[in-house]
N, C-alpha and C positions, 0 to 999 in steps of 0.2 A: 691763314689760308686754310679753308676747310670745306667739308661737304658731308651731307648725310647725317645719320643718327650719331655716329662716332664724332664727327666734327662738331655737331651740336652739343653733345655731352662734354666734350673737352672745352669748348668755349664757355659753357656753363661753369665748369671748374675754374677757369681763369677769372670769370666775372666774380665768383664767390671768394676768390683769393684777394690778396692785396696787390696783385699785378696791375700795372698801368697798361691798358690796352689802347693803343693809338689808332688802330684800324683793323678792319677785317676784309679779306678778299674771298668771297664765295666763288664756287665754280660758275662759269658763265651760264650754265643751265639752271642755276638756282636763283629764282626771282621771288621765292616765297609764295608762289601761286599753287603749288601742288597740295591738294586737299589731304589732310590727315598725316602729312609728313613733317617731321621736325626740320626746319630750315635754318641754316646758318645765316643766310641773308636776313630773314625775318627776325631772328633773335638779336642780331646786331642792330637792326633798325629799331626794334622795340626798346633796346638799351641805350639808344642814342650814340652808338659807336660809328665812327667814320667807315663808310663802305667804299672800298677802292677796287681797282681792277688790275689785271696782270700788266697791262701796258704802262701803268703808273711807275713801275720800277725802271722803265726805260726813259722816263721824262728827264729833261735837263732844264732848269733845276727840278729836283724831285719835289713832290707834294710834301707839305709840312709834316703830315703823319708818318712819313717814311724817313724822317731825320731823327738822329739821336736815339736809335733803337738798340737795345741789348740783344734781342732775339727776334728772328722770324721763325714761325712754327707752321709746319705743313701737316695737315691731318686729312687724308683722303682727298687731297688736291690733285688735279689731273694735268698739271703743266710742269715741265722740267724747268727748274730754276737755274738760269744762266749766270754768268759772271756779274751782270748788272744787278741781279738780286742778291747774289752771295756777298757782294761788296758792301751791302747796306748795313747789316747789324754789326755792332762793336764786338759782341761776344761770339755768336754762333747762329747758324741756321739749323733747325731741328726738323726731323721727319719721323712720323709714326708709321712704320711699315708692317704689313700683315704677313710677316714670315720670320722665322728664326734665322736671321742673317748670320753667316754669309750665304746660306741656302736660299734659293728662290728670289734672287734679285729680279727686279723688273715687273712685268705685268701678269695678271691673272694668277696671283700666288695661291689662292685657295684651291683653284682648279688643279694647278700643278702639284700642290701638296697632296691632294687625294690620289692623284695618278702616280706620283713618284716617291712619296715620303711615308714614314711611319709616325712621325710627329712634326709639328710646325710650331708657330708661336707668333709673338709680336715683338718688334724691336723699336726702341727710340734711339735714333742715331743722328750724328752730325751729317750735314749735307755737303758734299764736295762736287766737283765737276763730273764725276762718274754717275752711274745709275745705281743708287742704293749701296755705294761703296764706302761711305764715310765711317768714321770711328763709332763704335757701339758704346752708347751711354748706359743703357739698361735693356733687359730682355725678360720675357716671360714665355716659358715653353708651354705648349698646349698639345696634348696627345690627340691622335686621330683614331677614332674608333672604327670597327669593321663596317658599321652602317652609316657613317657620316656622309652627308651629301654636301654639295656646295653651300646650300642654304644653312644647314645645321652647323657646319664648320665656321661659316662666316659669322653666325650668331655668337658662337663661343669665342671667336677671335675678337669680336666687337666688345664683348664684356671684358676680356683680358686687356684690350687696348686702352679702354677707359680706366681700368684699375692701374695699369702701368703709368698712364698719364698722371693720375691722382698721386701716385707714389712719388712723382718727380716734380710736383707743383712747387714745393719749397725750394728746390734747386733752381727753378725758373724765376720765382719771385726774388730770391736772394742772390741769384747769379753765382751759385755755388756748386755747379756740376764738377765732379772729379774728372781727371783726365780720361778721355775715352780709350777704348781698347781697339787696336788695329784689327781689321778683318784679315783672315787668312785666306788668300785667294785659292789655295790648293783645295780647300773645302767648299768652295763656292759653286753656285749654279745660277744661271741667268736665262730668262725667257723674254723675248721681245714682245711688242704690242701686236701679237697675232694670236687668234684663238687656237688653243691646242688642237693640232691636227685638223684645223678648220671645222671642228665640231663633228667630224664624221668618224664613225666607228668602223674599223675593218674587222669583221668577224673571224678573220684568219688568226687573230690574236688569241692568247689563252684565256681561260675563265677568269683568273684573278685580274688581268688587265682590263678585260671587258667590263667586269663589275665595277672596278675603280673608275673607269672612264665614264660610265653611265651615271654613277653617283656624283662625279665631278661636274656634270652638266645638269644636275637636278636642282633647280632653284626657281620654282614658280614665282611669277608668271613668265619668266624668261623661257625661250625655246629649249627643249632638251636636245641631247645629241641625236644625230640621225644615222641611219644605216640603210642599206638596200635589201628589201625582202621581196622576192618574186618580181624583181625589176622595178619595184616602186620604192620611192623615198619615204621612209617611216621614221617618226620621232619616237625615241624610247627613253623613258624615265628610269630611275633606279629600279632594278628588278625586285620583286617581292620575295623571290626565292631563287636559289641557284644550286647547282650540284655538278660534281664530276660525273662523267658518263662511263659506264663499264663497257659500253660498245663504242665502236668508232663513230665519230660524228662527221657531219657534212656542214661546214661553216656556211651560214646563210639559210639552211633548211629550217622550216618552221611548221608548227602544227598546233592544233587546239588540244590541250591536255584534258584529262578526265574531269578536273575541277574547273574547267572553262578558262584557264589561263593560256596566254600565247607563249608557247615554248619555242625558243630560238636557240639553235645550235651554234657554238663557236668551235675553236680548235679542239678543245679537250673537255667540253662540258655543255651544260644547257642552262639558259637563263629564262626565267618565267616572269610574265608581265600581266598585270590586271587592267592596264590601260595603256593606250598608245596614242600618238598624234599624227593626224593626216591633214595636210594643208592648213596647219595652224589650229585645228579643232581636235579635241579629244574624242576617241571612239573606243568601243569595247573590243576585246579580242574576238568575241563571237561574231560581231558585225564584220570586222575585218576579214576573218576567216571565211565566212559565208560569201561575202562579196567577191573575194578573190578565188573562190572555188566555183563560182557560177559560170 
């Protein structure tokens, strides 16, 4: 079960190993038609591997490729595996999760990592009936830098995830995973399948939070975070500059700086932008400023 570049690379690893792959389940959205993108569906098709669907795990009797399995492996798959699926493999069901569990269980872990954490990572873990609560088999920690965006952190985690998977290929092929480590719930955090704060930035927050929030939503071509400036909904990417203010600020106040950046005040500082988004289109600070001063 897999999707995207990481799912593709991990499937490549399995194909190159001595593992017997009985079937592949791509995301429903992956039909191999996206130009320039590595597709789990297309790789399986090219390699002559059985392509199955999520509903096959609920069939009685089950399709032949889902019988006599040691492992089910989920990599960037978007469906929760219920008891029907978890009862299939003889050994275990594995998931590759983009956080350093038990922190950041659930959805949007890269966004929440930038908002809440100093570091994150990737975790290979057993799947149980909870959400990312199964025993930890292996992990790789990844630091978060002061300028990481959702895009840059996802790229770093993708590399770490494939490396972690490669590190455990022999355990998969030989069915030799050591006993997993129980997660400690006291150290855990969880986020449901909801966009953090609905993607809206409240400028009443402090400078550090505002900067983190905007970086957490910077992943072109996806929409950036939004806020309200002068009564208008504006999309803001990661700031090109920020600073504490020696004077009192008025959250939501904005102006054009001497170097033609849009300066936006928050609770205790100022964020500077060289581009913003209006109605899905990028525009310059100068155009936005002049239009709203007319």
